[in-house]
C-alpha positions in Angstrom: -21.6 -75.8 18.3 -21.0 -72.3 17.0 -23.8 -71.8 14.5 -26.5 -69.8 16.2 -24.7 -66.6 16.7 -27.7 -64.3 17.2 -29.4 -66.7 19.6 -26.2 -67.1 21.5 -25.7 -63.4 21.8 -29.2 -63.1 23.2 -28.5 -65.9 25.7 -25.4 -64.1 26.8 -27.5 -61.1 27.6 -29.9 -63.3 29.5 -27.0 -64.8 31.5 -25.9 -61.3 32.5 -29.4 -60.3 33.6 -30.3 -63.6 35.2 -30.3 -62.1 38.7 -32.2 -59.0 38.0 -35.7 -60.3 38.8 -37.6 -57.1 38.1 -36.1 -57.0 34.6 -37.2 -60.5 33.8 -40.7 -59.8 35.2 -41.0 -57.0 32.6 -39.9 -59.0 29.6 -42.7 -59.1 27.0 -44.5 -62.4 26.5 -42.9 -63.2 23.2 -39.3 -63.0 24.7 -37.4 -66.0 26.2 -36.8 -65.7 29.9 -33.8 -67.3 31.6 -36.0 -69.8 33.4 -37.3 -70.9 30.0 -33.7 -71.3 28.8 -33.0 -73.7 31.6 -36.2 -75.7 31.2 -35.6 -76.5 27.5 -32.9 -78.8 26.2 -32.1 -76.9 23.0 -31.8 -73.5 24.7 -29.6 -74.9 27.5 -27.3 -76.5 24.9 -27.1 -73.2 23.0 -26.2 -71.5 26.3 -23.4 -74.1 26.8 -22.2 -73.6 23.2 -21.8 -69.9 24.0 -19.6 -70.7 26.9 -17.4 -72.8 24.5 -17.2 -69.8 22.2 -16.1 -67.6 25.0 -13.6 -70.0 26.6 -12.1 -71.7 23.5 -11.1 -68.5 21.8 -10.6 -68.7 18.0 -6.9 -68.1 17.8 -6.6 -68.9 14.1 -6.4 -65.2 13.1 -3.0 -63.9 14.3 -2.3 -60.5 12.8 -4.3 -58.4 15.2 -6.2 -60.7 17.6 -3.4 -62.3 19.6 0.3 -61.6 20.4 1.6 -65.1 21.0 3.6 -65.3 17.7 4.2 -61.6 16.9 5.6 -60.9 20.4 7.7 -64.1 20.5 11.2 -64.5 19.3 10.0 -67.1 16.7 7.9 -64.7 14.6 6.8 -61.3 13.5 3.5 -59.8 12.5 4.6 -57.7 9.6 2.7 -54.5 10.2 4.9 -52.0 12.0 1.9 -49.7 12.5 0.5 -48.2 15.7 -2.8 -50.0 15.3 -1.1 -53.3 15.6 -0.5 -53.9 19.3 2.2 -56.5 18.9 4.4 -53.9 17.3 3.8 -51.5 20.2 4.6 -54.2 22.7 7.8 -55.2 20.9 9.2 -51.7 21.0 8.2 -51.2 24.6 5.4 -48.7 24.0 2.8 -49.9 26.5 1.8 -49.7 30.1 -0.9 -50.8 32.5 -3.4 -48.5 30.9 -2.8 -49.6 27.3 -5.4 -52.4 27.6 -3.7 -54.5 24.9 -5.0 -58.0 24.4 -7.3 -57.7 27.4 -8.6 -61.3 27.7 -9.1 -61.0 31.5 -12.7 -59.7 31.3 -13.7 -62.2 28.6 -12.4 -65.2 30.5 -14.1 -64.1 33.7 -17.4 -63.8 31.7 -16.8 -67.4 30.7 -16.2 -68.4 34.3 -19.4 -66.7 35.5 -21.5 -68.2 32.7 -20.1 -71.7 33.3 -20.8 -71.3 37.0 -24.3 -70.1 36.4 -24.9 -73.0 33.9 -23.8 -75.5 36.5 -26.2 -74.1 39.1 -29.2 -74.4 36.8 -28.7 -77.3 34.4 -29.6 -79.9 37.0 -33.2 -78.8 37.1 -33.9 -78.7 33.3 -37.3 -80.3 33.1 -37.1 -81.3 29.5 -33.7 -83.0 30.0 -34.9 -84.8 33.1 -37.9 -86.2 31.2 -35.7 -88.0 28.7 -34.4 -91.5 29.3 -30.7 -90.4 29.3 -31.4 -87.0 30.8 -29.5 -87.6 34.0 -26.5 -88.8 32.0 -26.6 -85.7 29.8 -26.9 -83.4 32.7 -23.8 -85.0 34.2 -21.9 -84.6 30.9 -23.0 -81.0 30.4 -22.0 -80.1 34.0 -18.6 -81.7 33.3 -18.2 -79.6 30.1 -19.0 -76.4 31.9 -16.6 -77.3 34.7 -13.9 -78.0 32.2 -14.5 -74.7 30.4 -14.4 -72.8 33.7 -11.1 -74.5 34.7 -9.7 -73.8 31.2 -10.6 -70.1 31.5 -8.7 -69.9 34.8 -5.7 -71.6 33.2 -5.7 -69.1 30.4 -5.8 -66.2 32.9 -2.9 -67.8 34.8 -0.6 -68.2 31.9 -1.1 -64.6 30.8 -1.5 -62.8 34.1 -0.3 -65.1 36.8 -2.3 -65.5 40.1 -6.0 -65.3 39.5 -9.0 -64.3 41.5 -10.9 -67.5 42.5 -14.5 -66.5 42.6 -16.0 -69.8 43.9 -19.0 -71.8 42.9 -21.7 -69.1 43.4 -22.6 -67.0 40.4 -22.1 -63.4 41.4 -25.1 -61.2 40.6 -24.4 -58.4 38.1 -26.3 -55.7 39.9 -24.2 -55.7 43.1 -22.9 -52.3 44.4 -19.2 -51.9 43.9 -18.7 -51.9 47.7 -20.1 -55.5 48.0 -17.3 -57.9 49.3 -18.1 -60.3 46.5 -16.8 -57.8 44.0 -13.7 -57.1 46.1 -12.0 -60.4 46.2 -8.1 -60.6 46.4 -6.0 -62.7 44.1 -5.2 -66.2 45.3 -1.6 -67.4 45.3 -0.5 -69.1 42.1 -0.2 -72.5 43.9 -3.7 -72.2 45.3 -4.9 -71.5 41.7 -3.1 -74.5 40.4 -4.6 -76.8 43.1 -8.1 -75.5 42.4 -7.9 -75.9 38.7 -6.3 -79.3 38.9 -9.1 -80.4 41.3 -11.7 -79.1 38.9 -10.2 -80.8 35.9 -9.9 -84.1 37.8 -13.6 -83.8 38.7 -14.7 -82.8 35.2 -12.8 -85.8 33.9 -15.1 -88.2 35.8 -18.1 -86.5 34.2 -17.0 -86.6 30.6 -16.5 -89.2 27.9 -13.0 -90.5 27.6 -12.0 -89.3 24.1 -13.5 -87.9 20.9 -13.3 -91.4 19.4 -16.3 -92.4 21.6 -18.3 -89.3 20.6 -20.4 -88.8 17.6 -18.7 -86.7 14.9 -21.1 -83.8 15.5 -19.8 -83.6 19.1 -16.1 -83.4 18.1 -14.6 -80.4 19.9 -16.6 -81.0 23.1 -14.7 -81.5 26.3 -13.4 -85.0 27.2 -11.4 -86.7 29.9 -8.4 -86.6 27.6 -8.8 -82.8 27.2 -8.9 -82.4 31.0 -5.7 -84.4 31.3 -3.9 -82.3 28.6 -4.8 -79.0 30.2 -3.7 -80.3 33.6 -0.4 -81.5 32.2 0.4 -78.2 30.6 -0.6 -76.2 33.7 1.5 -78.4 36.0 4.5 -78.0 33.7 4.1 -74.2 33.9 3.6 -74.3 37.7 6.9 -76.2 38.1 8.9 -73.8 35.9 11.1 -71.0 37.3 8.7 -68.2 36.7 6.3 -69.6 39.3 8.5 -72.0 41.3 10.8 -70.2 43.7 11.0 -66.9 41.7 12.9 -64.5 44.0 12.1 -61.6 41.6 8.5 -61.9 43.0 9.5 -61.7 46.6 7.4 -58.5 47.0 4.5 -59.8 44.9 1.9 -59.8 47.7 -1.7 -59.0 48.4 -2.5 -55.9 50.5 -2.7 -58.1 53.6 0.9 -59.4 52.9 0.0 -62.8 51.4 2.7 -64.1 49.1 1.3 -64.8 45.6 4.3 -66.7 44.1 6.2 -69.1 46.4 9.8 -68.2 47.2 11.2 -71.7 47.6 11.8 -73.9 44.6 9.9 -77.2 45.0 11.4 -80.1 43.0 8.3 -82.2 43.6 6.3 -79.9 41.3 8.4 -81.3 38.4 7.5 -84.8 39.5 3.8 -83.9 39.7 4.0 -82.4 36.1 5.8 -85.5 34.8 3.2 -87.8 36.3 0.4 -85.8 34.7 1.9 -86.2 31.2 2.8 -89.8 31.8 -0.8 -90.5 32.7 -1.8 -89.4 29.2 0.8 -91.6 27.6 -0.3 -94.6 29.7 -4.0 -94.2 28.6 -2.8 -95.6 25.3 -5.1 -93.5 23.3 -2.6 -91.5 21.3 0.4 -91.9 19.1 2.6 -89.7 17.0 1.0 -89.1 13.6 3.4 -90.7 11.1 3.4 -91.4 7.4 6.3 -92.7 5.2 7.6 -89.2 4.4 8.5 -86.9 7.3 7.4 -83.8 5.4 3.9 -85.3 4.9 3.8 -86.5 8.5 4.7 -83.1 9.9 2.4 -81.2 7.5 -0.6 -83.4 7.8 -0.7 -83.5 11.6 -2.8 -80.4 11.3 -4.6 -81.1 8.0 -5.7 -84.7 8.6 -8.1 -83.7 11.4 -8.9 -85.8 14.4 -6.0 -88.2 13.8 -4.1 -90.2 16.4 -2.1 -87.3 17.7 -5.1 -85.0 18.3 -6.2 -84.5 21.9 -8.3 -81.4 21.8 -9.4 -79.0 19.1 -11.8 -76.2 18.3 -14.2 -77.8 15.8 -15.0 -74.6 14.0 -12.3 -71.9 13.5 -11.2 -69.1 11.2 -8.3 -71.2 10.0 -8.8 -69.4 6.6 -7.7 -66.2 8.3 -4.4 -67.8 9.5 -3.8 -69.3 6.0 -4.3 -66.0 4.3 -1.9 -64.2 6.6 0.7 -66.8 5.5 -0.1 -66.7 1.8 2.1 -64.8 -0.7 0.5 -61.6 -2.0 1.3 -61.7 -5.7 0.9 -65.5 -6.1 -2.4 -66.0 -4.4 -3.7 -62.7 -3.0 -2.5 -63.3 0.5 -1.4 -60.8 3.1 2.2 -62.0 3.6 1.6 -60.9 7.2 3.4 -63.3 9.4 7.0 -64.4 9.1 9.5 -66.4 11.1 12.5 -64.5 12.4 16.0 -65.2 11.3 16.6 -66.6 14.7 13.9 -69.2 14.3 15.2 -70.1 10.8 18.6 -70.6 12.4 17.1 -72.9 15.0 16.2 -75.7 12.5 18.9 -78.3 12.3 20.7 -79.7 9.2 19.5 -83.0 7.8 22.4 -84.6 9.7 20.9 -83.4 13.0 23.6 -80.9 13.7 22.7 -77.3 14.4 24.0 -74.8 11.8 24.3 -71.9 14.1 25.7 -72.3 17.6 25.4 -68.7 18.8 25.9 -65.1 17.8 28.8 -62.6 18.0 28.5 -59.2 19.6 27.7 -57.6 16.2 24.9 -60.1 15.6 26.7 -62.2 13.1 26.2 -66.0 13.4 28.7 -68.4 14.8 28.6 -71.1 12.1 29.0 -74.8 12.9 31.1 -75.7 9.9 30.9 -79.4 10.9 27.2 -79.3 10.1 27.7 -78.6 6.4 25.9 -75.4 6.6 26.8 -72.6 4.2 25.7 -69.0 4.7 26.5 -67.7 1.2 26.0 -68.6 -2.5 23.4 -70.4 -4.5 23.0 -74.2 -4.9 24.1 -75.8 -8.1 22.3 -79.1 -7.6 18.8 -80.0 -6.7 18.1 -81.9 -3.5 15.0 -83.7 -2.2 13.5 -80.5 -0.9 15.2 -77.7 -2.8 15.9 -76.7 -6.4 19.0 -75.5 -8.3 19.5 -71.8 -7.5 18.3 -72.0 -3.9 20.2 -69.8 -1.5 22.6 -72.2 0.4 21.3 -71.1 3.8 18.1 -73.1 3.0 19.7 -76.2 1.5 20.1 -79.5 3.4 17.9 -78.5 6.4 15.7 -80.8 8.4 12.2 -81.6 7.3 10.6 -79.4 10.0 12.2 -76.4 8.3 10.5 -77.0 5.0 7.2 -77.6 6.7 7.3 -74.4 8.7 9.1 -71.8 6.6 8.4 -70.3 3.2 11.7 -68.7 2.1 12.5 -66.6 -1.0 13.0 -69.0 -4.0 10.8 -71.8 -2.6 7.6 -72.9 -4.3 4.3 -71.9 -2.9 2.5 -74.7 -1.2 -0.4 -74.9 -3.6 0.7 -76.2 -7.0 -2.7 -76.3 -8.7 -1.7 -73.4 -11.0 1.8 -74.6 -11.5 4.9 -74.2 -9.4 5.1 -70.6 -8.4 8.2 -69.1 -6.8 7.9 -67.0 -3.7 9.7 -63.7 -4.0 9.9 -61.7 -0.8 12.7 -59.4 -1.9 12.0 -55.7 -2.5 10.5 -55.8 -6.0 9.3 -59.4 -5.8 5.7 -60.6 -6.1 5.4 -60.4 -2.3 8.0 -57.8 -1.7 8.0 -54.5 0.2 7.8 -52.3 -2.9 4.4 -50.6 -3.0 2.5 -52.5 -0.4 1.9 -52.8 3.4 1.4 -56.6 2.8 4.9 -57.8 2.9 7.1 -59.8 5.3 9.5 -57.7 7.3 11.8 -60.8 7.8 11.8 -62.0 4.2 10.0 -65.3 5.3 6.5 -66.4 5.6 4.9 -68.9 7.9 4.1 -72.2 6.2 3.0 -74.5 9.1 -0.7 -75.4 9.3 -1.4 -74.1 5.8 -3.2 -76.5 3.5 -1.9 -77.1 -0.1 -5.5 -76.7 -1.1 -5.6 -73.1 0.0 -5.8 -70.3 -2.6 -7.3 -67.0 -1.3 -7.2 -65.6 -4.9 -9.8 -68.2 -5.8 -11.4 -68.2 -2.4 -10.5 -71.8 -1.8 -9.8 -73.0 1.7 -9.9 -76.3 3.6 -12.6 -75.9 6.2 -11.1 -77.8 9.2 -10.8 -77.8 13.0 -8.1 -76.0 14.8 -5.7 -78.2 16.8 -5.0 -76.9 20.3 -3.4 -79.9 22.2 -1.5 -82.7 20.6 0.4 -85.8 21.8 3.8 -84.5 20.5 3.6 -81.7 23.1 2.7 -84.1 25.8 5.8 -86.1 25.1 7.9 -83.0 25.3 6.2 -81.9 28.5 6.9 -85.3 30.0 10.7 -85.4 29.2 11.2 -81.8 30.3 9.6 -82.4 33.7 11.3 -85.8 34.1 14.7 -84.3 33.4 14.2 -81.9 36.3 12.6 -84.5 38.6 14.8 -87.5 37.8 17.7 -86.7 35.4 19.0 -89.7 33.6 15.7 -91.6 33.5 15.5 -93.8 30.4 12.2 -92.4 29.4 13.8 -89.0 28.6 15.8 -90.4 25.6 13.0 -92.8 24.6 10.4 -90.1 24.1 12.7 -87.4 22.9 14.0 -89.7 20.2 10.4 -90.6 19.2 9.9 -86.9 18.3 13.1 -86.8 16.4 12.5 -90.1 14.6 9.1 -88.9 13.3 10.7 -85.6 12.2 13.3 -87.5 10.1 16.4 -86.3 12.0 19.1 -88.4 13.6 18.4 -89.5 17.2 20.5 -89.2 20.2 22.6 -92.3 20.8 20.7 -94.7 18.6 19.5 -95.3 15.0 21.2 -94.3 11.8 24.0 -91.7 12.2 23.3 -91.1 15.9 24.2 -87.9 17.6 26.0 -87.9 21.0 23.7 -88.1 23.9 23.5 -84.8 25.8 25.9 -85.1 28.7 24.2 -84.3 32.0 21.0 -82.6 33.2 21.9 -79.1 32.0 22.8 -80.3 28.5 19.7 -82.4 28.3 17.6 -79.4 29.4 19.0 -77.3 26.6 18.4 -80.1 24.1 14.8 -80.5 25.2 14.2 -76.7 25.1 15.6 -76.6 21.6 13.4 -79.5 20.5 10.4 -77.6 21.7 11.4 -74.5 19.8 11.5 -76.4 16.6 8.8 -79.1 17.0 6.2 -76.7 18.5 7.0 -73.6 16.5 4.0 -71.4 15.6 1.7 -73.3 17.9 1.4 -70.5 20.4 3.7 -72.1 22.9 7.1 -70.5 22.4 5.9 -67.2 23.9 5.0 -68.9 27.2 8.0 -71.2 27.2 10.6 -68.4 27.2 8.7 -66.6 29.9 8.1 -69.6 32.2 11.8 -70.5 31.8 12.7 -66.9 32.8 15.0 -66.5 29.7 12.9 -63.9 27.9 15.2 -61.1 28.9 17.8 -62.8 26.8 15.6 -64.1 24.0 13.0 -61.4 23.4 15.0 -58.1 23.4 17.6 -56.5 21.2 18.1 -56.6 17.4 15.9 -59.0 15.5 17.1 -60.1 12.1 15.7 -61.2 8.8 16.7 -60.9 5.2 17.2 -57.5 3.6 13.7 -56.8 2.3 14.8 -53.3 1.1 16.9 -54.9 -1.6 16.7 -57.4 -4.5 19.1 -60.3 -4.8 21.9 -60.7 -4.2 21.8 -57.9 -1.6 18.5 -59.3 -0.3 20.4 -62.4 1.1 22.0 -60.4 3.9 21.1 -60.6 7.6 19.4 -57.3 8.3 17.8 -55.8 11.5 14.1 -55.4 10.9 13.3 -54.4 14.5 15.0 -53.6 17.8 12.8 -55.1 20.5 12.5 -54.2 24.1 11.8 -56.6 26.9 11.7 -55.5 30.5 11.4 -57.6 33.6 7.7 -56.7 34.1 6.8 -58.1 30.7 6.9 -61.7 32.0 3.3 -61.2 32.9 0.7 -59.0 31.3 -0.7 -56.2 33.5 -4.1 -56.8 35.0 -6.4 -54.3 33.2 -6.6 -51.1 35.2 -10.4 -51.1 34.8 -10.5 -54.3 36.9 -8.3 -52.9 39.6 -10.5 -49.8 39.7 -13.5 -52.0 40.4 -11.9 -54.5 42.8 -9.7 -52.5 45.2 -8.2 -55.8 46.6 -6.6 -56.8 43.3 -2.9 -55.9 43.3 -1.1 -55.2 40.1 1.5 -57.4 38.6 5.1 -56.5 39.5 6.6 -53.6 37.7 3.4 -52.3 36.3 
């Protein structure tokens, strides 16, 4: 779907000039016209593939292309340089003119291309002449409809209320004064209803699931993908950022229209719960599980198209992600992304207890001694997951910790050249001494890295990039259900399914059970914590803290890691690597000023 880059680029140009009749009349005879594109099956399919490439962005490369880990409390992009925008954002050095991570324009290009495709594909003569032509046209229309809806969703999660442009492709040669180029933003609730309606309609035009597709079609839209996007969108819509947010009382269009509702609506949580439950009830998915929790949690991402996968990008630059997470000295990686100490602290002990229950005013941890956690010293015995001489902070932790975090003293994930020890201290193989390529936190990301990867030998596992999985759906469901109907039996049922697969004690049942969280608030906190650990580094934490309206507490202030300016034993000391700034206006990205300059009816997001 993503092979013909040059052709697809040309087709993008054709899509942008489709309404300029005089231009097309002057195209030389050896060039393809837009009419020819939509009279031939192969060219129409390539046009659709280009929309996929625009809408389903390749988020595998994390250091410069996207901010969802580097600007979240779970992780850090190691380069504290001015050409890395996540660094600028974290220190508060940006404004509405900065144009950082401007995805607005690209997503609207995807929306326009999808709309134009839908308006033309039904008259494709070559498709209509084939026995299954009508069925293919219906499917391709559904795919374009899904992609258009998905682009709107991505705009909404980053920028809030979108501009709904309708079903007519807007010509590119309109004067700026044309009303079609001066549309106001719709309210967030209107956007939600529109996208949900489009996803529901697309679901009727698409195959059920990738298991009914040929392997070469994996990554195309399905009914299940529509359901997953809908479930995530409705969860976000029910959350405090968009559901009765009084901070947005003055967030209005120029005509006074309110863009975010001011009265909390509990039924939105029910709607979100029902959307996730519908996926569960389809019976298509199950949590990926093998005999060892470590293997289960690791191979969710490596054993592609398994029972937990709902939607994925079939081709991706996953090798770029893996190299950013690879140690420098061991395997020529960039050591460029690392968990924060706060994220390390979030992982439970193997007994299911949390090692750290909070922080003192000076940033020091409040240690839960009952958990068995030790902050100092080195281990004297080997365990299932650690060796003798491991810093005690990392001993006896839950399996998800060892799947997600490479810490100093751990073995690199690829053992093909022997067990090589990761050294992120100052003079270590991946340390700060003499290189930009080092982790500022003393940790490296390990999740979604294949044990076959070795950048030094140019060895990577070519695989799809997972975007929606069943584990998230279960957590979406229990979160929404706890708000809509606290105490419902399904909350513990599905929350414990996640914990059981992760190899940690469950709440109220199983071996060594933990006490059941008492009451709605306690359960809410338990569910949020489970998301922080289970879904770490899957580009969800950034949006979770914002939609919950807790980012002012989680994203600002001193951020800690190990002391990367020292060698052991001084290395093993909590040290501030960055003091981050989070202001109230950061909950939403600013609409690019260039768009506001064009469309005078677009109001800027609050505080920008």
